[in-house]
C-alpha positions, 0 to 999 in steps of 0.5 A: 558522533551523534544520532544524526549518523544513524541511517535507514540501513543501520536501523534495518541491520539492528532490526535484523540483529534483534530478530536473529538474537531474540529480544532478551538476548539482544538487550542483554548483549547490547546493554539495554532494558525493555522499552518503557514507552516507545516502540519501533513497529517494523513489518508488524513487529515491535522493537525496543526503540532506544535499543535499536537506535543504540545498535544502529549507531554502532552499525553506522559508525563502529561505536555501539552505544549502550543505554547510559550513553544517550537519552531516549524519548520523543525529542531524540530517539523517536524523532530520529526514527521518524525522520528516517521514515520508520513507524514509532508508537507508544507501547499502548498504541501498539497494543491497540493497533493492527490490521483488520477488525477490532474486537467489540467494534462492529461496522456501524459503531458510532463515536462521539469524538475522534478521541473516542474512536482512537481509544477504541482502536478503530483509528488511532491518530487524533490529527492525521487522516491515514494511520499506517506506513509505506512498509506495512500499509494503511491500518485505517483512514478517516473519510471527511463528513462532506464526502458521501459514501455509498458503497465504494469510496474514491479517496483523495490523497494527501499533499501540499496545497498548490503542488502536485501530490506524490505517491511517496508522501507517507499517507499516500505510500501507505495506501499504495502498499495496501493496494499491493498487499490487499490487506483491508483498511478500517474506514471511519467516516465523519458525520454531519452531526457531531461524531464519527461512524465506523463503516467497516473494512475496505480494500484499496483496489485501485490507485492513480493520479488525476488532474484537479481543476487548478491543474495539479495532480492529485492521488486517488484511491478506490476502496470497496467494502470487504464482504468476507470480513472474518477473513480480514483479521491480523491474527493468524488464521487456523485454516480449515482441514476440509474447506467448503464452498462459499462466495467471496471477493477477489482483489484483481478481476481478470476479465475474459470478454469477447474483445480480450479473447480477440486480442489474445488470439491475435498474439497467440497468447504471447505477452506483448511486453516480455514475449513470454508464452505460458503453456498449460499442457498444450494450450497457451495462457495470457490475460487481456489487460485494459489500458484505460480501466473500465471502472468508474473514474476511468470509464475506458472502452472495451475495444481492441484499441484499449486492450493488451495481451499480457502474461500474468506477471506483466499484467500485475506490473501494468495494473500497479503502474510498475510497467508503463509504455512510452509514446514510442512503445518502449516498455519500461519496468520500474523506470528501466527500459525492457525493449519495445512492445510487440504490436500486430499491424492489425491491432491499432493500439490507441496511444491516447490510452497509453498516455492516460495510463502513464499519466495516472499510474506511471508515477507509483513506482518511479522517482518523482 
């Protein structure tokens, strides 16, 4: 029996056991001391990497290893956890890591090198362009010097040259998670002259796949600057007993154009995907969802043929690519058929917009 028998599920069970017992009792019960160098970071919490692997081995095989039974370190424990998709860092990196602003590092700060930016905690990796995990999201990204940044950023995903990119690639998966959570991402920008500049916090507001010149699909992410940066810290907020009014930005905008109102009235506010009609008092409520987005990079038209009447739940799933509509109007959620889209004979949905949505968004939550 070896480390290769440790599984993702057994690691998760070991983490749950750590949470149930608490760190001190967990280590005492299973015969480990505190981690000396490497920690497993899961959902924002740090765990003793060697202890977790020893207990995970027990859950996987029935044989619980103690500290003296195997060696820890980069070549063993760290490699096993990373191969399983977990985030392992040095304890020092974890102390400096996290989401949101870094104290003493305001937007506009310049660094002579990536090492300097890493020491400051703005962007920890020295070689990777994305810092983060699929489970927690992206903490920071590096935008190359040859890409101009003026307001929003269209950030190209990572993948193997000459092949279609996938949202399951760790870096792309981290950014996709950030789109779903809305947690801001630090952006470091390479400068044409030697050095780097911290641009501040951005939110990932859109993600899709586009076709490059050579015909391969590339993951694309749209990031927009965070206006209210003081709300973006990873530290739990104290809150406000008597909140005042202030301007702010939101992650998802529900437009109420003349066109969307027309489409919603056509269906009496009944969702075309799930047939649910929400009632607020004696009034129905629905949302107009543009099939091909209106924003730059998509340039969809604001016409009835490009708008669906959806409930809020289906609207969120549709925007995130979890809900797609096939050419025969079959509605699929996370790859599972949910029936056929309700379509009024006067609606005239443009199937080209449905195809555009499937091709660019439909791979985010399905097996590729």
